[in-house]
C-alpha positions in Angstrom: -0.1 0.1 0.1 1.2 3.5 -1.0 2.2 5.4 2.0 0.5 9.1 2.4 2.4 11.9 2.1 4.6 13.5 5.2 5.8 17.1 6.2 9.9 15.6 5.2 8.7 14.7 1.6 7.1 17.4 -0.9 6.2 19.8 1.8 7.5 23.3 0.7 10.8 24.3 2.5 11.0 26.5 5.4 11.1 30.1 4.8 14.7 31.4 4.2 15.6 33.6 7.2 18.7 36.0 7.6 20.9 34.9 10.5 20.0 38.0 12.0 16.3 37.0 12.9 17.1 34.3 15.5 20.0 36.2 17.0 17.2 39.4 17.4 14.5 36.9 18.6 17.2 35.7 21.4 18.2 39.2 22.4 14.3 40.1 22.9 13.1 37.0 24.4 16.1 37.6 27.1 15.3 41.3 27.5 12.1 40.9 28.2 12.5 38.2 30.6 14.8 40.1 32.6 12.3 43.0 32.8 9.5 40.7 33.6 11.6 38.9 36.6 13.6 41.9 37.2 12.3 41.8 40.8 13.2 38.3 41.1 16.6 38.5 39.6 17.9 41.7 42.5 15.8 40.4 45.1 16.6 37.3 47.6 12.8 37.5 49.0 11.1 37.2 45.3 11.1 33.7 44.0 8.5 31.1 42.4 6.9 29.8 45.5 7.0 26.2 44.2 10.7 26.8 44.8 10.2 26.1 48.5 9.4 22.6 48.3 11.1 21.5 45.3 14.5 23.2 45.1 15.1 24.4 48.7 16.9 21.3 49.9 19.6 21.3 46.7 21.1 23.9 49.6 22.6 20.6 51.5 25.1 20.4 48.1 26.5 23.9 49.5 26.6 22.9 52.9 26.1 18.9 53.8 24.9 20.1 57.9 21.6 21.8 56.5 18.5 19.5 56.8 20.1 16.7 58.4 17.8 13.4 58.7 14.7 15.0 57.4 11.6 13.9 56.4 10.6 16.6 54.0 14.2 16.7 52.8 14.0 13.2 51.8 10.4 13.5 50.3 11.4 16.4 48.3 14.3 14.9 46.8 12.2 11.8 45.9 9.8 13.3 43.8 12.0 16.0 42.1 12.7 14.2 38.3 16.1 13.0 37.6 16.7 15.5 35.0 16.3 18.5 37.3 18.2 16.9 40.1 21.3 16.2 37.6 21.0 19.7 36.1 21.2 21.7 39.2 23.5 19.2 40.7 26.0 19.5 37.7 25.3 23.8 37.5 25.3 25.0 41.0 29.3 24.0 41.6 29.7 25.9 38.4 27.9 29.0 39.4 29.3 28.9 42.5 32.5 29.1 41.2 31.8 32.3 39.0 30.2 34.3 42.1 30.6 37.8 42.5 32.0 37.4 45.8 35.1 35.6 43.9 35.8 37.1 41.2 34.7 40.8 42.5 34.5 40.5 46.1 34.5 44.4 46.6 31.4 44.7 43.8 29.6 41.6 45.6 29.5 43.7 48.7 28.1 46.6 47.4 25.4 45.0 45.4 24.0 42.4 48.2 24.1 46.1 50.5 21.9 47.5 47.9 18.5 46.2 49.0 19.8 42.8 49.3 20.7 42.3 45.7 19.1 39.3 44.8 21.3 36.7 43.6 22.3 35.9 46.9 25.6 35.4 45.1 27.6 35.3 48.1 27.1 31.6 49.8 27.5 28.3 48.1 24.2 27.2 49.5 22.4 29.8 47.5 23.2 28.7 44.1 20.3 26.4 43.6 17.9 29.3 44.4 19.9 31.5 42.2 20.1 28.9 39.6 16.3 28.7 40.0 16.1 32.1 39.2 18.3 32.1 36.1 17.3 28.9 34.4 13.7 30.3 33.3 15.1 32.7 31.1 17.3 30.3 29.7 14.2 28.5 29.1 12.2 31.3 27.9 14.8 32.1 25.5 14.9 28.6 24.1 11.5 28.2 23.7 11.3 31.5 22.2 13.7 30.3 19.3 11.9 27.0 18.8 8.9 28.7 18.3 10.4 31.0 15.9 11.7 28.3 13.8 8.4 26.5 13.9 6.7 29.5 12.4 9.4 29.2 10.0 9.0 25.8 8.7 5.5 26.3 8.9 5.2 29.1 6.1 7.0 32.2 6.5 9.3 34.5 7.7 6.6 36.7 9.0 4.5 34.0 9.8 7.7 33.4 12.4 7.9 36.8 13.7 4.2 36.3 14.4 4.5 33.1 16.5 7.0 34.4 18.3 5.2 37.5 19.0 2.1 35.9 20.0 4.1 33.9 22.4 5.7 36.5 24.2 2.5 38.0 24.8 1.6 34.7 26.6 1.7 34.9 30.2 1.0 31.1 30.4 4.3 30.3 29.0 6.4 32.4 32.0 4.1 31.4 34.8 4.6 27.6 34.2 9.1 28.6 33.1 9.3 30.6 36.5 11.1 28.4 39.4 13.1 26.3 36.7 10.9 23.3 37.9 10.0 20.2 36.0 6.9 21.8 34.8 9.3 24.7 33.3 10.4 22.2 31.2 7.3 21.0 29.6 6.5 23.7 26.8 9.9 23.8 25.7 10.7 20.1 25.3 7.1 19.7 23.8 8.2 22.5 21.0 11.4 20.9 20.2 9.6 17.5 19.6 7.3 19.5 17.2 10.5 21.2 15.4 12.4 18.1 15.3 9.4 16.4 13.5 8.8 19.6 11.3 12.6 19.3 10.4 12.9 15.4 9.9 15.2 15.1 12.5 15.0 11.4 13.6 18.1 12.2 16.1 16.7 15.0 17.4 13.1 13.8 17.8 14.9 10.8 20.2 16.8 13.5 21.8 13.6 15.6 22.7 11.9 11.7 23.7 14.7 11.3 26.4 14.8 14.6 27.7 11.8 14.5 28.6 11.7 11.0 30.0 14.1 12.7 32.4 12.6 16.3 33.5 8.9 15.6 33.0 7.4 12.2 33.1 4.1 13.0 32.1 4.8 14.8 29.2 6.9 12.3 28.0 4.3 10.1 27.6 2.2 12.6 25.3 5.4 12.6 23.1 5.9 8.8 23.3 1.7 8.6 22.5 2.2 10.9 19.5 5.6 9.0 18.0 3.4 5.7 18.3 0.3 6.8 16.9 2.6 8.0 14.1 4.4 5.2 13.7 1.4 3.2 13.4 -0.3 5.4 11.3 3.1 5.1 9.2 2.6 1.2 8.9 -0.6 1.0 8.1 -0.4 3.6 5.5 -4.0 5.0 6.3 -3.1 8.3 7.8 -0.4 11.1 6.9 2.6 10.1 8.9 6.6 10.9 8.9 8.7 8.5 6.9 11.8 8.8 9.3 10.3 6.9 12.3 11.9 3.7 12.5 12.6 1.1 15.3 14.8 3.3 16.9 12.4 5.6 18.2 10.3 2.9 19.7 13.5 1.4 21.7 13.9 4.9 22.7 10.1 5.0 23.7 10.3 1.8 25.7 13.6 3.4 27.3 11.7 6.2 28.3 9.1 4.4 29.8 11.5 2.1 31.5 13.3 5.6 33.0 9.8 7.0 34.3 8.8 3.7 36.3 11.8 3.1 37.5 11.7 6.5 39.0 8.3 5.7 40.3 9.4 2.6 41.8 11.9 4.4 43.5 9.5 6.9 44.9 7.1 3.7 46.3 10.4 1.8 47.4 11.1 4.5 49.8 7.6 4.7 51.6 6.1 8.2 50.1 3.9 6.0 47.3 1.5 5.0 46.0 -0.4 7.6 44.5 -4.0 7.7 45.7 -7.0 6.2 43.9 -10.0 7.7 42.6 -11.9 6.2 45.9 -9.3 7.8 47.9 -10.2 11.1 46.1 -14.1 10.7 46.2 -13.7 9.9 50.2 -11.6 12.6 51.5 -11.7 16.6 51.7 -8.3 17.2 51.4 -9.0 16.7 47.6 -11.9 19.8 47.7 -12.6 23.1 47.0 -11.9 23.4 50.7 -8.4 21.1 50.5 -5.3 21.2 49.8 -5.8 20.4 45.7 -9.2 20.9 44.7 -9.6 18.0 42.4 -12.9 17.1 42.7 -15.0 17.7 41.3 -12.9 17.2 38.0 -13.4 20.0 36.0 -15.1 19.3 32.5 -13.5 19.1 29.3 -15.5 21.5 27.8 -13.6 24.0 30.7 -10.4 22.7 29.9 -10.4 23.7 26.5 -12.0 27.5 27.1 -9.8 28.1 30.1 -6.8 28.8 28.4 -8.2 31.7 27.1 -8.6 33.7 30.7 -4.6 34.3 30.3 -4.8 34.8 26.3 -7.3 37.4 26.6 -6.5 40.1 29.4 -8.8 39.5 31.8 -5.8 39.8 34.5 -4.7 42.7 33.4 -8.0 44.7 32.2 -10.9 43.1 34.1 -13.7 41.4 32.8 -14.8 44.1 30.5 -11.6 44.5 28.7 -10.9 40.9 28.9 -14.1 39.7 27.0 -13.5 42.8 24.2 -9.8 41.1 23.8 -11.3 38.1 23.5 -13.9 39.0 20.9 -11.5 41.1 19.4 -9.2 38.2 18.9 -11.8 35.4 18.1 -12.8 38.0 15.4 -9.3 38.0 13.6 -8.8 34.6 14.0 -12.0 33.6 12.2 -11.1 36.1 9.3 -7.6 34.5 9.4 -9.2 31.2 9.3 -11.1 32.1 5.8 -8.0 33.0 4.3 -5.5 30.1 5.3 -4.3 28.0 2.5 -5.4 24.9 4.8 -4.2 22.5 1.8 -0.8 23.8 1.5 -0.7 23.7 5.7 -2.3 20.0 6.4 0.8 18.1 6.1 3.2 20.5 8.4 0.4 20.7 10.6 1.0 16.9 11.2 3.1 16.5 14.5 0.4 18.9 16.5 -2.4 17.0 15.2 -0.9 13.9 16.7 0.1 15.4 20.1 -3.6 16.9 20.1 -4.8 13.2 19.9 -2.3 11.7 22.2 -3.2 14.4 25.0 -6.6 13.6 24.8 -6.4 9.8 25.0 -3.8 9.9 28.1 -6.3 12.6 29.4 -9.4 10.6 29.3 -7.4 7.8 31.0 -6.5 9.6 33.5 -9.8 10.9 34.2 -11.0 7.0 34.4 -7.6 6.4 36.9 -7.7 9.2 38.7 -4.3 10.6 39.9 -2.8 6.8 38.9 -1.7 9.2 35.6 -1.6 12.1 37.7 -3.7 15.3 37.7 -5.5 14.7 33.9 -5.3 18.8 33.4 -1.5 18.4 32.6 -2.5 15.9 29.4 -4.3 18.8 28.0 -2.7 22.5 29.2 0.5 22.7 27.8 -0.4 20.9 24.3 -3.2 23.0 24.2 -1.6 26.6 25.1 0.9 25.2 22.6 -1.5 24.8 19.6 -3.8 28.2 20.8 -0.2 29.8 20.3 0.5 28.9 16.7 -3.2 28.8 15.5 -3.4 32.6 16.6 -0.3 32.9 15.0 -1.4 31.7 12.1 -5.0 33.1 11.8 -3.9 36.6 12.8 -0.7 36.2 10.1 -3.2 35.6 7.7 -5.8 37.7 8.4 -3.2 40.6 7.6 -3.0 39.6 3.8 -0.2 39.2 2.1 1.3 42.2 1.1 4.9 42.5 3.0 5.3 45.1 5.4 8.0 47.9 4.8 10.8 47.2 6.9 10.6 50.3 9.5 6.7 49.5 10.4 7.9 45.7 10.7 10.6 46.7 13.2 8.3 49.1 15.1 5.4 46.4 15.1 8.1 44.0 16.7 9.4 46.6 19.2 5.9 47.6 20.4 4.8 44.1 21.1 8.4 43.1 22.8 7.5 46.4 25.1 3.9 45.2 26.0 4.7 42.0 26.5 7.2 42.6 29.1 4.4 45.2 30.8 2.2 41.9 30.9 4.6 39.6 31.8 5.8 41.6 34.6 6.3 39.6 38.1 4.1 36.4 36.5 4.5 33.4 38.5 6.7 35.5 41.0 5.7 36.2 44.8 7.6 38.6 47.3 8.1 37.0 50.9 10.5 39.7 52.2 8.3 41.0 54.9 9.4 37.8 56.9 13.0 39.1 56.5 13.4 39.7 60.7 12.5 35.8 61.2 14.9 34.3 58.4 17.7 36.3 60.2 16.6 34.9 63.3 16.0 31.5 62.9 19.1 31.4 60.5 21.6 31.7 63.6 19.9 28.7 65.6 22.0 25.6 65.1 21.7 23.8 61.9 20.1 20.9 62.6 17.2 22.7 64.9 14.1 21.5 64.4 11.7 24.4 63.6 7.8 24.3 64.3 5.4 26.9 63.5 2.1 27.4 61.2 2.9 25.4 57.9 2.1 28.7 55.9 5.0 30.4 57.1 7.3 26.9 57.5 7.9 27.1 53.4 9.6 30.0 53.9 11.9 28.8 56.9 13.5 25.9 54.8 14.2 28.4 51.6 15.6 31.5 53.4 16.8 30.1 56.9 17.8 27.0 55.8 16.3 25.2 58.7 14.0 22.2 58.7 10.6 22.6 59.7 8.1 20.3 61.3 5.5 20.5 58.9 4.5 23.0 55.4 1.7 24.1 53.5 3.4 23.1 50.1 5.0 20.0 51.0 1.7 18.7 52.4 1.2 16.3 49.8 -1.9 14.3 50.8 -2.0 12.3 47.2 0.9 10.5 48.2 -0.6 7.9 50.4 2.9 6.3 52.2 4.2 10.2 52.7 0.7 11.8 54.0 0.3 8.7 56.9 3.9 10.2 58.4 2.9 13.7 57.8 -0.6 13.9 59.1 -0.2 13.1 62.3 2.6 15.6 62.6 -0.1 18.5 61.4 -2.6 16.9 63.7 -0.4 17.6 67.0 0.9 20.7 65.5 -2.5 22.4 65.4 -3.1 20.7 68.7 -0.3 22.1 70.6 -0.7 25.6 68.7 -3.9 26.5 69.8 -3.6 25.0 73.3 -4.6 26.3 76.4 -2.5 24.0 78.6 1.0 24.6 78.6 1.9 20.9 79.0 0.0 20.2 75.8 2.8 22.1 74.2 5.7 20.8 76.4 5.0 17.4 75.4 4.3 18.2 71.6 8.1 19.8 71.5 9.7 16.7 73.5 7.5 14.0 71.2 9.0 15.6 67.6 12.2 17.2 69.6 10.9 20.7 68.5 14.1 23.2 69.6 12.4 26.3 68.6 8.3 26.9 68.0 7.3 30.2 66.0 4.4 31.9 66.7 2.3 34.3 64.8 -0.6 36.4 67.0 -2.3 36.6 63.5 -2.9 33.3 63.5 -5.1 33.5 66.8 -7.2 36.3 65.5 -11.0 35.9 65.2 -11.4 37.1 61.4 -8.6 34.3 60.6 -9.9 31.5 63.0 -13.4 32.2 61.2 -11.6 30.9 57.9 -11.8 32.4 54.0 -9.5 33.7 52.1 -6.2 35.1 53.4 -3.0 36.8 51.6 0.2 34.9 52.5 2.2 36.6 53.7 0.2 39.0 55.5 -0.9 41.8 53.8 -2.9 44.5 54.9 -6.5 43.3 54.4 -7.9 45.5 52.0 -4.5 46.0 50.0 -5.1 44.7 46.4 -3.8 41.8 45.3 -0.5 42.5 42.7 -0.7 40.3 39.9 2.3 37.5 40.9 3.3 39.1 44.0 1.0 37.5 46.3 -0.9 34.1 47.4 -4.1 32.9 48.6 -4.5 30.4 50.8 -7.3 29.1 52.8 -7.2 29.7 57.1 -6.7 28.3 59.7 -5.5 25.6 57.7 -7.0 23.3 54.6 -9.6 20.5 55.0 -9.8 18.3 57.8 -7.5 20.6 59.6 -9.9 23.6 59.5 -12.2 21.5 61.8 -10.2 20.6 63.8 -8.6 24.1 64.7 -12.1 25.2 65.0 -12.7 22.6 67.3 -9.9 23.2 69.7 -10.8 26.9 69.6 -15.1 26.7 70.1 -15.7 29.0 73.0 -12.8 30.6 74.1 -10.1 33.2 73.7 -7.4 32.3 75.8 -4.8 30.6 73.7 -0.7 29.8 75.8 1.3 30.4 73.4 0.4 33.8 73.5 1.3 34.2 77.2 4.5 35.4 77.2 5.0 35.0 81.3 4.8 31.1 80.4 6.6 31.2 77.1 8.8 34.0 77.1 10.7 34.0 73.5 12.9 36.4 71.0 10.6 38.8 69.6 11.2 39.1 65.9 8.7 42.1 65.2 5.2 43.2 66.2 3.9 39.9 65.9 6.0 37.3 65.6 7.8 35.0 68.4 10.8 32.9 68.5 10.1 30.4 71.5 13.1 28.5 72.2 12.0 24.8 73.5 15.2 23.1 74.4 15.1 23.3 77.9 12.0 21.6 77.9 13.6 18.2 75.7 15.6 17.3 78.9 
């Protein structure tokens, strides 16, 4: 049977691009990132919130005395993917080698004293946190370059610029790149996978699959699924498929699957797994809107399709009216462009995206059936959908402009305007500011390195990251979906809140002895009627009426997520006396007007 055409045979060659264009894309992408994340690059306390749960423990590499024998550290190390761990392990010593403090000690002192210059390059253990701020910029540039080359292969030089322009203007990508975590590799490796497919590069495609398996396993499942579907299509001859796919790619799929299964096996063997089942999700409040992760009820497929438009149109920046107007204008231009596109010419070149969409849909449906056994269902759609929406908008908007070429000056002005608007729209995306607890970090950093700290979990995330001291329990690492780990952590949380809101000093002392707590952090705002009544609070505590700045603060459920909110309310019902607020019984170091650090070591004897 005659095999149908593929993008590597018979398709028009990619557009001829001057060598200066990719260089300009790299330069402008880097400039946009620096402008958007300038606060993170110049202030140590501005980071991505998930850095506090996935990268904090890597500071051990610069100082092995940190986090000795700590449950949270061992768990975080177990679930971070091999590729991310390996990259940080290799890059951190090199980053420390070229620190300002070693090359230019005088300049380093000036920069670090200027508002706490954010790269924290003065201490070796800070290198992973520094890298978590620099790596997103490198990935942002790499993704921009990939998308520019994809646009060139799909059509023309102008389409390539439209593609990267739409990318710059979409906050979704930088939001997920922020922090340099495993998810930061999802969109870049998907784009690299598509670029290698379009370029008919068998070695490039194999490399993309290997990198996906190492860095972000659920994206590997999408890439592997698309590869297998295309390989089967090529063998049947009923659907267009690339001719360069061979048995070697199936071997790479099998090798990648083996890596993913081995990582999962090690996680379970360490006693942290398995992941919860659908039956567990239906019965546990931790997975409802008031819980740690609101996965139940699972959002509809229609919602998954339309939700990306919340970040494509300017709903976040301009509110509902401007967002709806922007959405209508974009859709109108897209519809006009769809009518003018040469779909027959594009059909073969869009092939990798159809296969990716099909693989994503199949995995999404399986993940809904076997909830959390294949991780969160929307992870299989969100990256593929946003990538396809980006390319679809670029194709349609470019077609809507007509075929008449633009003069050089207006074209350059349009690119510059888009870059400026992108920097403004992306400013602070994916970042949080935790600077208001600086006195606490300073106080706890002076404690012994093996001192175990206890306090409200919402506050302890910052302690392990910036004070570099182990915590009994944190919010970010309160993962109820890991069954073995949750069986160890849940009693800690229950005992913590029993002691934190106790009216008997002996309860507090017994708690500290049980877990060998050296220092206890008390924040009197956690005992106010408003906080205990429940609702949503800004963390860190900002002024209650202060408008939330996009990307620079986060909302959390108080007094804590379910079912612990019920436990706390039962503990405090009908009383206003809390023994930890009694400074005669529990004197401590006053950190600021709300915070005290209690030295509990005398009670451990």
